[in-house]
DOGU-227600 format. One record per residue (C-alpha): z, y, x. Coordinates in steps of 0.1 Angstrom, whole numbers, padded with zeros to 4 digits, always signed. Example, Ala and Ser with C-alpha at 12.3 -4.5 7.8 and 13.67 -1.06 7.14 Angstrom:
+0078-0045+0123;+0071-0011+0137;
This chain:
-0099-0007+0200;-0088-0023+0167;-0054-0036+0156;-0045-0071+0144;-0014-0065+0122;+0007-0095+0115;+0035-0102+0090;+0071-0108+0100;+0092-0121+0071;+0119-0133+0096;+0126-0135+0133;+0107-0167+0138;+0075-0152+0123;+0080-0119+0142;+0082-0137+0176;+0053-0160+0166;+0032-0129+0159;+0041-0112+0191;+0037-0143+0212;+0004-0151+0195;-0011-0118+0206;-0007-0095+0176;-0011-0058+0183;+0014-0048+0157;+0038-0064+0132;+0051-0053+0099;+0085-0062+0084;+0110-0052+0058;+0146-0042+0058;+0173-0058+0037;+0167-0031+0011;+0136-0012-0002;+0112-0040+0008;+0084-0052-0014;+0092-0087-0003;+0129-0089-0011;+0128-0127-0010;+0119-0127+0026;+0147-0129+0051;+0140-0094+0063;+0160-0075+0090;+0192-0056+0093;+0193-0026+0117;+0208-0046+0146;+0181-0072+0144;+0155-0045+0140;+0165-0028+0172;+0165-0060+0193;+0131-0070+0179;+0116-0035+0186;+0128-0038+0222;+0110-0071+0226;+0079-0059+0208;+0076-0026+0227;+0079-0044+0260;+0045-0060+0253;+0031-0028+0237;+0033-0043+0202;+0039-0017+0175;+0065-0023+0147;+0058-0010+0112;+0088-0010+0088;+0079-0015+0051;+0099+0006+0027;+0073+0001+0000;+0092-0001-0033;+0098+0024-0061;+0130+0044-0056;+0152+0055-0085;+0169+0089-0086;+0203+0076-0076;+0188+0056-0047;+0172+0086-0029;+0201+0093-0004;+0202+0056+0007;+0164+0055+0010;+0162+0086+0031;+0191+0074+0053;+0174+0040+0058;+0141+0056+0067;+0157+0078+0093;+0177+0049+0108;+0145+0028+0110;+0127+0056+0128;+0156+0061+0152;+0157+0024+0159;+0122+0028+0173;+0099+0019+0144;+0063+0031+0151;+0056+0037+0114;+0071+0035+0080;+0051+0020+0051;+0058+0039+0019;+0048+0033-0017;+0064+0064-0032;+0038+0089-0021;+0058+0120-0030;+0091+0108-0015;+0072+0101+0017;+0057+0135+0016;+0092+0151+0013;+0104+0130+0043;+0074+0141+0064;+0080+0178+0055;+0116+0175+0066;+0110+0153+0097;+0077+0159+0113;+0085+0131+0139;+0080+0104+0112;+0048+0084+0112;+0040+0074+0077;+0015+0048+0064;+0007+0048+0027;+0013+0014+0012;-0014-0006-0006;+0009-0003-0036;-0001+0034-0038;-0035+0022-0049;-0058+0042-0026;-0093+0031-0035;-0116+0061-0030;-0120+0092-0009;-0099+0114-0033;-0069+0092-0028;-0074+0093+0010;-0077+0131+0011;-0044+0133-0009;-0026+0110+0015;-0038+0130+0045;-0028+0163+0029;+0007+0150+0022;+0012+0140+0059;+0003+0103+0060;-0013+0091+0092;-0029+0060+0077;-0037+0045+0043;-0034+0008+0036;-0063+0003+0011;-0061-0014-0022;-0075-0049-0019;-0101-0041-0046;-0116-0012-0027;-0154-0014-0025;-0170-0016+0009;-0189+0017+0004;-0157+0035-0003;-0140+0019+0027;-0166+0033+0050;-0161+0068+0034;-0123+0066+0036;-0124+0056+0072;-0141+0090+0080;-0112+0108+0064;-0081+0090+0077;-0070+0060+0098;-0076+0030+0076;-0060-0005+0073;-0075-0034+0053;-0063-0068+0044;-0083-0096+0060;-0062-0127+0053;-0036-0141+0029;-0026-0140-0008;-0043-0116-0032;-0025-0100-0061;-0044-0105-0094;-0035-0070-0106;-0048-0038-0091;-0023-0026-0064;+0008-0009-0077;-0001-0013-0114;+0015-0047-0121;+0044-0049-0146;+0040-0086-0157;+0070-0099-0139;+0090-0068-0149;+0085-0072-0186;+0084-0110-0186;+0118-0113-0170;+0131-0081-0156;+0121-0087-0120;+0099-0059-0109;+0071-0064-0085;+0073-0027-0078;+0109-0033-0067;+0100-0063-0045;+0111-0090-0069;+0079-0103-0083;+0082-0138-0099;+0045-0143-0099;+0037-0150-0136;+0001-0147-0126;+0004-0180-0108;+0013-0198-0141;-0011-0216-0164;-0028-0198-0193;-0055-0204-0219;-0080-0179-0232;-0096-0180-0267;-0131-0181-0254;-0153-0212-0254;-0149-0231-0222;-0116-0214-0214;-0093-0229-0241;-0076-0253-0218;-0045-0244-0198;-0054-0235-0162;-0045-0210-0135;-0067-0183-0151;-0052-0154-0132;-0046-0170-0098;-0069-0157-0070;-0077-0179-0040;-0064-0167-0006;-0084-0140+0011;-0102-0149+0043;-0126-0122+0054;-0136-0143+0085;-0167-0130+0102;-0170-0101+0078;-0144-0085+0099;-0172-0072+0120;-0186-0053+0090;-0152-0036+0086;-0151-0027+0123;-0185-0011+0121;-0174+0008+0090;-0147+0024+0110;-0116+0004+0099;-0089+0005+0125;-0063-0020+0114;-0068-0056+0102;-0038-0068+0082;-0027-0104+0077;-0007-0109+0045;+0022-0133+0045;+0058-0121+0049;+0068-0151+0027;+0050-0176+0049;+0059-0197+0079;+0057-0190+0116;+0028-0214+0122;+0007-0196+0096;+0013-0163+0113;+0004-0177+0147;-0027-0194+0134;-0039-0163+0116;-0033-0140+0146;-0051-0164+0169;-0081-0168+0146;-0087-0131+0141;-0080-0121+0178;-0107-0146+0187;-0130-0134+0161;-0128-0098+0174;-0134-0111+0210;-0163-0133+0200;-0145-0165+0209;-0136-0179+0175;-0143-0216+0170;-0142-0240+0141;-0109-0253+0155;-0093-0219+0150;-0103-0218+0113;-0092-0254+0109;-0058-0245+0122;-0055-0216+0097;-0066-0238+0068;-0040-0264+0077;-0011-0239+0078;-0019-0222+0045;-0050-0221+0023;-0049-0214-0014;-0082-0222-0032;-0104-0227-0002;-0107-0190+0004;-0125-0160-0010;-0142-0131+0008;-0124-0107-0015;-0136-0079-0038;-0149-0055-0012;-0182-0073-0012;-0182-0082-0049;-0166-0111-0068;-0177-0144-0053;-0176-0178-0071;-0144-0189-0052;-0124-0157-0061;-0102-0175-0086;-0085-0209-0081;-0081-0222-0117;-0074-0258-0108;-0051-0255-0077;-0024-0228-0074;-0007-0236-0041;-0016-0246-0005;-0047-0269-0005;-0050-0274+0032;-0081-0288+0048;-0103-0316+0035;-0101-0346+0058;-0117-0375+0038;-0117-0396+0006;-0096-0425-0006;-0107-0461-0004;-0082-0487-0017;-0081-0516+0008;-0059-0546+0003;-0033-0527-0016;-0033-0498+0008;-0050-0464+0007;-0074-0459+0035;-0090-0424+0042;-0122-0425+0062;-0120-0402+0092;-0124-0402+0129;-0097-0376+0132;-0062-0387+0143;-0030-0380+0124;+0006-0390+0130;+0041-0392+0117;+0052-0361+0098;+0017-0352+0085;+0015-0346+0048;-0015-0345+0024;-0025-0333-0010;-0048-0355-0031;-0073-0340-0056;-0092-0357-0083;-0120-0338-0101;-0107-0306-0083;-0072-0309-0096;-0040-0320-0077;-0028-0354-0087;-0005-0364-0059;+0011-0358-0025;+0009-0383+0003;+0022-0389+0038;+0007-0405+0069;+0013-0442+0072;-0007-0457+0100;-0040-0456+0119;-0069-0478+0111;-0104-0484+0124;-0123-0452+0117;-0097-0444+0091;-0060-0438+0086;-0037-0449+0059;-0016-0428+0036;+0013-0436+0012;+0017-0420-0022;+0042-0426-0051;+0012-0420-0075;-0015-0445-0079;-0046-0432-0062;-0083-0440-0070;-0114-0446-0051;-0131-0413-0042;-0100-0391-0045;-0102-0363-0020;-0076-0359+0006;-0065-0326+0022;-0040-0322+0051;-0014-0296+0042;+0011-0303+0071;-0001-0311+0105;+0031-0317+0124;+0017-0316+0160;-0004-0286+0153;+0025-0267+0138;+0046-0275+0169;+0019-0263+0192;+0014-0230+0172;+0050-0220+0174;+0055-0230+0210;+0034-0202+0225;+0053-0178+0247;+0041-0143+0257;+0049-0131+0291;+0042-0099+0309;+0027-0104+0344;+0043-0083+0371;+0042-0077+0408;+0075-0075+0427;+0081-0062+0463;+0116-0064+0478;+0124-0046+0510;+0158-0050+0528;+0167-0028+0559;+0201-0028+0576;+0222+0002+0567;+0200+0011+0538;+0199+0001+0501;+0177-0028+0490;+0144-0014+0475;+0127-0033+0447;+0093-0021+0434;+0080-0036+0402;+0045-0024+0391;+0050+0008+0411;+0085+0016+0398;+0113+0016+0424;+0149+0005+0420;+0176+0010+0447;+0208-0010+0451;+0241+0008+0450;+0251-0010+0482;+0237-0010+0517;+0225-0039+0537;+0250-0051+0563;+0244-0066+0597;+0251-0103+0597;+0281-0116+0616;+0272-0153+0609;+0242-0166+0590;+0218-0138+0581;+0200-0134+0548;+0163-0144+0550;+0133-0133+0530;+0133-0168+0514;+0169-0162+0503;+0158-0130+0486;+0128-0146+0470;+0149-0174+0455;+0172-0148+0439;+0144-0127+0424;+0124-0158+0412;+0151-0161+0385;+0138-0143+0353;+0172-0142+0334;+0154-0151+0302;+0132-0120+0304;+0096-0126+0293;+0081-0120+0328;+0055-0140+0347;+0051-0132+0384;+0016-0123+0398;+0032-0120+0432;+0067-0118+0447;+0071-0106+0482;+0102-0100+0503;+0104-0081+0536;+0139-0086+0551;+0149-0071+0584;+0160-0098+0610;+0198-0100+0612;+0204-0085+0577;+0231-0098+0555;+0234-0094+0517;+0262-0113+0498;+0245-0135+0472;+0268-0122+0445;+0257-0086+0451;+0220-0096+0453;+0222-0115+0420;+0240-0087+0403;+0214-0062+0416;+0186-0085+0403;+0201-0086+0368;+0204-0048+0368;+0168-0043+0380;+0153-0066+0354;+0175-0051+0326;+0164-0016+0336;+0128-0025+0340;+0127-0042+0306;+0143-0012+0290;+0122+0014+0307;+0090-0006+0301;+0093-0002+0263;+0067+0022+0249;+0081+0057+0246;+0099+0061+0214;+0093+0091+0192;+0119+0118+0192;+0150+0108+0173;+0161+0126+0142;+0196+0139+0144;+0202+0151+0109;+0194+0132+0077;+0177+0155+0052;+0192+0158+0017;+0173+0160-0015;+0191+0183-0039;+0173+0171-0069;+0148+0189-0092;+0160+0214-0118;+0156+0197-0152;+0139+0221-0176;+0141+0223-0213;+0134+0192-0234;+0097+0185-0240;+0091+0180-0278;+0053+0172-0275;+0037+0140-0286;+0007+0123-0269;-0014+0094-0282;-0037+0071-0261;-0064+0057-0283;-0100+0043-0282;-0109+0068-0309;-0092+0101-0315;-0107+0109-0349;-0078+0114-0374;-0051+0111-0348;-0021+0134-0352;-0005+0145-0319;-0003+0175-0295;-0023+0157-0269;-0049+0130-0274;-0061+0107-0246;-0095+0091-0252;-0097+0056-0237;-0133+0045-0241;-0145+0009-0244;-0176+0018-0225;-0176+0045-0199;-0213+0043-0192;-0221+0056-0227;-0196+0084-0226;-0214+0117-0234;-0207+0152-0220;-0212+0163-0256;-0181+0144-0267;-0171+0154-0303;-0140+0145-0323;-0121+0158-0353;-0089+0158-0331;-0075+0193-0329;-0050+0190-0300;-0055+0190-0263;-0081+0164-0254;-0078+0143-0222;-0101+0116-0208;-0083+0084-0197;-0094+0074-0162;-0085+0039-0150;-0063+0037-0119;-0092+0021-0100;-0125+0039-0098;-0152+0037-0071;-0164+0070-0056;-0199+0067-0072;-0183+0060-0106;-0163+0092-0104;-0195+0110-0096;-0212+0096-0127;-0182+0106-0148;-0179+0143-0138;-0204+0156-0164;-0185+0139-0192;-0152+0152-0180;-0164+0187-0186;-0160+0181-0224;-0123+0175-0221;-0093+0198-0214;-0081+0174-0187;-0078+0139-0173;-0051+0113-0178;-0047+0088-0150;-0022+0065-0135;-0038+0067-0101;-0028+0094-0076;-0064+0101-0067;-0067+0121-0099;-0046+0149-0084;-0074+0158-0060;-0101+0152-0087;-0084+0174-0112;-0080+0201-0086;-0117+0199-0077;-0128+0201-0113;-0102+0227-0123;-0089+0205-0151;-0054+0198-0163;-0038+0166-0151;-0017+0142-0170;-0002+0116-0145;+0002+0084-0164;+0028+0057-0162;+0008+0039-0135;+0017+0068-0111;+0052+0052-0111;+0071+0085-0111;+0107+0072-0109;+0126+0101-0093;+0128+0139-0094;+0109+0142-0061;+0078+0129-0078;+0084+0152-0108;+0088+0182-0085;+0060+0175-0060;+0032+0159-0080;+0019+0193-0093;+0007+0176-0125;+0007+0195-0158;+0021+0165-0176;+0039+0135-0162;+0046+0101-0179;+0077+0087-0162;+0078+0051-0150;+0081+0026-0178;+0104+0006-0156;+0132+0031-0160;+0159+0030-0186;+0163+0059-0210;+0194+0070-0190;+0174+0069-0158;+0145+0088-0174;+0168+0114-0188;+0181+0122-0153;+0146+0134-0143;+0131+0146-0176;+0119+0181-0180;+0096+0204-0199;+0064+0185-0188;+0076+0149-0188;+0068+0122-0213;+0083+0087-0219;+0063+0058-0232;+0080+0054-0266;+0060+0029-0287;+0028+0009-0288;+0012-0014-0262;+0027-0021-0228;+0000-0025-0203;+0010-0051-0178;-0021-0054-0155;-0054-0039-0145;-0079-0066-0135;-0108-0054-0113;-0126-0087-0116;-0138-0110-0144;-0113-0137-0154;-0142-0157-0167;-0158-0160-0133;-0187-0137-0141;-0202-0163-0165;-0222-0134-0180;-0250-0154-0198;-0226-0172-0220;-0201-0143-0225;-0195-0131-0261;-0184-0097-0247;-0156-0092-0272;-0133-0063-0268;-0101-0084-0271;-0091-0119-0262;-0058-0138-0264;-0042-0150-0232;-0017-0177-0240;+0010-0190-0217;+0026-0224-0216;+0053-0212-0239;+0028-0201-0265;+0032-0164-0260;+0000-0145-0266;-0009-0115-0244;-0038-0093-0253;-0066-0093-0228;-0088-0062-0233;-0123-0059-0219;-0139-0025-0212;-0171-0016-0194;-0180+0006-0165;-0214-0009-0160;-0195-0040-0150;-0167-0055-0170;-0130-0048-0162;-0099-0060-0180;-0064-0050-0190;-0035-0073-0200;-0010-0061-0226;+0025-0075-0232;+0030-0102-0259;+0052-0077-0278;+0048-0040-0284;+0073-0014-0273;+0097+0005-0296;+0121+0029-0280;+0147+0054-0293;+0134+0081-0271;+0150+0115-0279;+0152+0129-0244;+0116+0138-0236;+0080+0140-0248;+0068+0109-0267;+0039+0090-0254;+0022+0064-0276;-0002+0038-0264;-0024+0027-0294;-0052+0011-0273;-0049-0023-0290;-0042-0011-0326;-0069-0012-0352;-0061+0023-0364;-0047+0049-0341;-0049+0075-0368;-0027+0055-0391;-0002+0047-0364;+0000+0083-0353;+0007+0094-0389;+0035+0068-0391;+0049+0081-0358;+0053+0115-0374;+0077+0099-0399;+0094+0073-0377;+0090+0081-0339;+0101+0047-0327;+0076+0028-0350;+0102+0001-0355;+0092-0005-0391;+0054-0003-0383;+0050-0026-0354;+0056-0063-0363;+0064-0079-0329;+0083-0056-0306;+0107-0052-0277;+0128-0024-0264;+0114-0030-0229;+0135-0014-0202;+0148+0014-0223;+0182-0003-0222;+0177-0031-0196;+0173-0019-0160;+0148-0038-0138;+0162-0055-0107;
């Protein structure tokens, strides 16, 4: 049995998912939700929704998948316990160590590790299981071969439908540094959906260079099922109820072998960015990026033919009032349009923009379809038997469960109560989601039951049946655990430099960040005299880790922003430096990670970092600010014409230039760096310098010895979040 897991950004979407046949839904609270712009739920709303969902056996997962700062820990823990006590079947957590602490204190909790934690290989899955998580929600970039391996280790959830993040899960800081709205805090402003140009031939024009199409796994869901995946997740807490209903219906029918073109058509009409991609699990396809159209493209329905001053669209399909369309020319959106009238083998549309012969028309709002999708009602079919005997309580049996009245049946003095009278009373459902298979009444002749008592009894019976029919809730937690905070050790005075070449670098720790991992030798040599660490990207396939193991032997340890490195370092008996991508933002992570060195989250202010700094912590002090890891080719894998440069300039509409770095792991992967370097007056912890994009790391490290902030060395710089907290 597999699970279709649907999004619920508001009550309408929640009920659309349940009524559409979802096996589980996921939603956010008014705080600590990675979709803070969704309506989300307070605790009163949550309890009512859980009651309704559990009546149908639908599970409710509560997303608390944001980074948590030190001063927020008490509120986070309290919210997690309240959500569990309200009946939540699982909590979705991004902060892997904070979740582990909660599980250790409260074994009743069921925890799912968020996709934001970036689990993409077996090492990450084993860590999640060890820390008490019941399920991992895989990074969208996870290779199919790794998915099958992970599913053998722990219950696994994969995305099958909806929006794709352009950056590897949990590693995006673009919105954070571009405007102070952190995606890791649920406030992403989606700068990836803006237009950019790249200084490579054929890519100089402004386009949506970083905007992926929507994911639609479609029939490939069967491959996931055979690989052992349990839960199939539909993205979309920011989308409308009709989309949720259409997506649930489509995938439920796919799993049962009853899906039709009409089901896919309904899904396209409710939301479809870029005409869909199968995603990265099976390799980057030609439709992965949507450079010409950023938003909802809908479904193609015909082309424009101007006729007597009107715009006809050739189609045998019927449309109506309230239907809206998008018009594309040469693949780009040129206009919106609305339904005007029917014609012979066509329909007419109206547009404020002049249209041309051959323009393609896509329906983006199908009013009648939308109304149909949200009108579905789910009902539980029940059997009721009512027995009334004089001088005894009325007995009602519903699906084998008996309820007795608190009054006894009287002998009639005038008109007796008949079985038909009883049936009429119990045929009222009182707004409960019941449907009757059968209703029978056996009333002794001469019996009398006042109608008011019988109606009151019916209401009690249905209320108790509804309450008792909810799935058993887990044991409630009576006491909220308290985190006392980690003991802050002495100040760390070490320096660490990340560079593509460590020769001549001056620092206590050097982190080699190769341009080409496939040519990295186990006999790595350098003049650098400090501790030598190898930089591992936050995303690595299992087989890539296997190929890297011999080379790792030449280093003192590994530096990585992915939590999977914890298990890898343990296996190889190497030191571990957890990088900024691990998003350590509170003392729980500092205390529980077990890393030799920890780079604190670059989204914290210096004051926030100081609260959790210790003898093994570092703060990104100067150099490049990595904003994104791209596990795909932004050039659409146009390999024959590629110049394979190490660096490109990604330019936004305002003229700001972001560094796009290419590195190789057999295939090409990319990083995006901020348009300005970082300078920080860090004097509270170890200093971490990222010189990945500088021409000479040796020169920069020498300057850092004289001026730690590098304010006079770096030309274009920002203080980042050292003084300005993220929202």
